C-alpha positions in Angstrom: 0.0 0.0 0.0 2.7 2.4 1.0 5.0 1.5 -1.9 2.4 2.4 -4.5 3.3 6.1 -4.1 2.2 9.1 -2.0 -0.6 8.1 0.4 -3.8 9.8 -0.4 -5.4 9.9 3.0 -8.3 12.0 1.6 -9.6 8.9 -0.1 -10.3 7.4 3.3 -13.0 9.5 5.1 -12.3 10.6 8.6 -15.1 9.8 11.0 -14.8 12.1 14.1 -17.4 10.0 16.1 -15.3 6.8 15.7 -12.6 5.9 18.2 -9.0 5.7 16.8 -8.0 2.6 18.8 -9.6 -0.5 20.3 -10.6 0.2 23.9 -10.2 -3.5 24.8 -6.4 -3.1 24.3 -6.0 -0.4 26.9 -4.3 -1.7 30.0 -6.7 0.2 32.1 -9.9 -0.5 30.1 -11.7 -1.9 33.2 -10.4 0.7 35.7 -13.3 2.5 37.4 -11.7 5.9 36.8 -11.5 5.2 33.1 -15.1 3.8 33.0 -16.4 6.9 34.6 -14.4 9.4 32.5 -16.0 11.9 30.2 -16.6 10.6 26.6 -14.6 13.5 25.0 -11.7 12.7 27.3 -11.9 9.0 26.5 -11.9 9.8 22.8 -8.7 11.9 23.2 -7.0 9.0 25.1 -7.9 6.5 22.4 -6.3 8.9 19.9 -3.1 8.9 21.9 -3.4 5.1 22.2 -3.1 5.0 18.4 -0.1 7.3 18.7 1.6 5.1 21.3 0.9 2.0 19.3 2.5 3.5 16.1 5.4 5.1 18.0 6.2 1.7 19.6 5.9 0.1 16.1 8.4 2.5 14.7 10.9 1.6 17.5 10.3 -2.1 17.0 10.9 -1.8 13.2 13.9 0.5 13.5 15.6 -0.8 16.7 14.7 -4.5 16.8 13.8 -6.0 13.5 16.1 -3.9 11.2 19.3 -4.8 13.0 18.5 -8.5 12.9 17.9 -8.2 9.1 21.2 -6.4 8.7 23.1 -9.1 10.6 21.9 -11.8 8.2 22.4 -9.6 5.1 26.0 -8.8 6.1 26.9 -12.2 7.5 24.5 -14.9 6.3 24.6 -18.4 7.7 24.8 -21.7 5.9 25.9 -23.2 2.5 26.4 -20.9 -0.5 22.9 -21.4 -2.0 21.2 -21.0 1.4 23.3 -17.9 2.3 22.2 -16.2 -0.9 18.5 -17.0 -0.4 18.8 -15.8 3.2 20.3 -12.5 2.1 17.7 -12.0 -0.6 14.7 -12.6 1.7 16.2 -10.4 4.5 16.7 -7.5 2.0 13.1 -7.8 1.1 12.1 -7.8 4.8 14.3 -4.8 5.4 12.5 -2.9 2.7 9.2 -3.8 4.2 10.2 -2.6 7.6 11.1 0.8 6.2 7.7 1.0 4.5 6.0 0.0 7.7 7.8 2.8 9.5 6.7 5.3 6.9 3.1 4.0 7.2 3.1 4.3 11.0 4.5 7.8 10.9 1.9 9.0 8.3 -1.0 7.3 10.0 -0.1 8.7 13.4 0.2 12.3 12.0 -3.1 11.8 10.2 -4.8 11.4 13.5 -2.9 14.2 15.2 -3.9 16.5 12.4 -7.6 15.6 12.3 -7.9 15.6 16.1 -5.8 18.8 16.6 -3.6 17.1 19.2 -0.2 17.9 20.4 2.2 15.0 19.6 3.5 12.9 22.4 7.3 12.4 22.5 8.3 9.2 24.3 11.5 7.1 23.8 11.7 4.6 26.7 9.7 1.7 25.5 10.4 -1.2 27.8 10.9 -3.8 25.0 13.6 -1.7 23.5 15.4 -0.7 26.7 15.3 -4.4 27.9 16.8 -5.5 24.6 19.6 -3.0 25.0 20.4 -4.2 28.5 20.3 -7.9 27.4 22.7 -7.3 24.5 25.1 -5.4 26.8 25.3 -8.5 29.0 26.3 -10.7 26.1 29.9 -12.0 26.2 30.6 -12.2 22.5 29.5 -10.8 19.1 28.0 -14.2 18.1 25.8 -14.1 21.3 24.8 -10.6 20.5 23.8 -11.6 17.0 21.8 -14.5 18.3 20.1 -12.3 20.9 19.1 -9.7 18.2 17.7 -12.4 16.0 15.8 -14.2 18.8 14.1 -11.0 19.9 13.2 -9.9 16.4 11.9 -13.4 15.6 9.6 -13.4 18.6 8.5 -9.8 18.0 7.6 -10.5 14.3 5.6 -13.5 15.5 3.8 -11.7 18.3 2.8 -8.7 16.3 0.7 -10.8 13.9 -1.5 -11.8 16.9 -1.7 -8.3 18.2 -2.7 -6.8 14.8 -5.7 -9.2 14.6 -7.6 -7.2 17.2 -7.1 -3.9 15.5 -7.5 -4.9 11.9 -10.7 -6.8 12.7 -12.4 -4.1 14.7 -15.2 -2.6 12.5 -15.9 0.1 15.1 -12.5 2.0 15.0 -11.5 4.8 12.6 -11.4 3.4 9.0 -7.9 4.7 8.3 -6.6 3.0 11.5 -8.3 -0.3 10.5 -6.9 0.0 7.0 -3.4 0.6 8.2 -3.4 -2.3 10.7 -4.9 -4.6 8.1 -2.2 -3.7 5.5 0.4 -4.1 8.2 -1.0 -7.5 9.3 -0.8 -8.9 5.7 2.9 -8.1 5.5 3.6 -9.4 9.0 1.9 -12.7 8.4 4.5 -13.1 5.6 7.3 -11.9 7.8 6.4 -14.3 10.6 6.8 -17.2 8.1 10.1 -15.7 6.8 11.6 -15.4 10.3 10.4 -18.9 11.4 12.0 -20.5 8.3 15.2 -18.5 8.9 15.1 -19.6 12.5 14.8 -23.2 11.5 17.9 -22.7 9.3 19.8 -20.9 12.0 18.8 -23.0 15.0 19.9 -26.2 13.2 23.4 -24.9 13.1 23.6 -24.0 16.8 25.3 -25.8 19.6 23.1 -27.3 22.4 23.9 -24.4 24.7 23.1 -21.8 22.0 19.8 -23.6 21.3 19.0 -23.4 25.0 19.8 -19.7 25.1 17.7 -19.0 22.0 14.8 -20.9 23.5 15.1 -18.8 26.7 15.1 -15.4 25.0 11.8 -16.1 23.2 9.5 -16.2 26.2 11.3 -13.3 27.9 10.5 -11.3 24.7 6.8 -12.3 25.1 6.8 -10.7 28.5 8.4 -7.5 27.4 6.3 -7.3 24.2 3.2 -7.5 26.4 4.4 -4.8 28.8 1.7 -2.2 29.3 4.2 0.6 28.7 2.8 2.5 31.7 5.6 5.1 31.3 4.2 6.1 28.0 0.7 6.3 29.4 1.9 8.3 32.4 3.4 10.8 29.9 0.0 11.0 28.0 -2.1 11.4 31.1 0.2 14.2 32.4 0.1 16.0 29.0 -3.7 16.0 28.9 -4.2 16.4 32.7 -6.3 13.3 32.9 -8.2 13.2 36.2 -7.0 10.7 38.8 -4.1 9.7 36.6 -1.8 8.9 39.5 -4.4 6.3 40.8 -4.7 4.7 37.4 -1.0 4.5 36.9 -0.5 3.0 40.4 -3.2 0.4 39.9 -2.2 -0.6 36.4 1.4 -1.1 37.6 0.0 -3.6 40.1 -2.1 -5.6 37.6 0.8 -6.3 35.2 0.7 -6.7 31.5 -2.0 -6.3 28.9 -3.1 -9.6 27.4 -1.1 -10.9 24.4 -1.9 -13.9 22.3 0.9 -16.3 22.6 -0.2 -19.2 20.4 2.0 -18.2 17.4 5.1 -18.1 19.6 4.3 -21.5 21.1 3.8 -22.9 17.6 7.2 -21.4 16.6 9.0 -23.0 19.5 7.4 -26.3 18.8 8.3 -26.1 15.1 11.9 -25.4 16.0 12.0 -28.4 18.3 12.6 -26.2 21.3 10.9 -26.4 24.8 7.5 -24.7 24.8 7.0 -22.6 27.8 3.5 -22.1 29.1 4.3 -19.8 32.0 4.9 -16.4 30.3 5.2 -14.4 33.5 9.0 -14.1 33.4 
């Protein structure tokens, strides 16, 4: 959709009465203070939810998936023929990630413009900062490469499940639904690409490396599912949402927003790695 040329958002009508995000995906959707909030304020928060979602998507594409693609483009693994095919498919994936980034930026600014909202600036997404800390603890470049790939592989698999909710919600803003639908089509392909690449890579690992790879996947699930309360705290403060301290405190206690893990479990099973059913840490 993005690669066809300049996006003509005017062809997709804006519906001011429709929410810009699925309320069910908010980590505080059942909190009494949210339930009792004024409709106009709720609408604004849902617009910022769309902004947080897209900003986090940009960070995942740029800081998590792109470096993993670059690793395999620069130093592919396997026999001559397999190395070439791996490079080819990763260059295609890398191009897609750049287009996803462009799409997220455009879609986010579309909502900011139509709603007349001040953009939120936030950089400390927990998935990205956790990845940085984990890589810093690695003892070798090969371990860092394996860590980058494992996190990217899990993230590409998880996002397909997350996108189902948004792309299938007939009640949200048409542009938002169209963007997530287009994104989900690509990510279904990427999930397969990364799982096949993982089969190729895992097959060449030592037992200890396979164990390490299998351990990083469920930890990525936990961080991917993080409710990013820091971002929400920044939004609540910016718009002076009533009782924001109470909501933040309570949401921190309740833990992560629900994420569908079936695809990751299928991936681990496909790779012949232990399937973890306790995703709490």
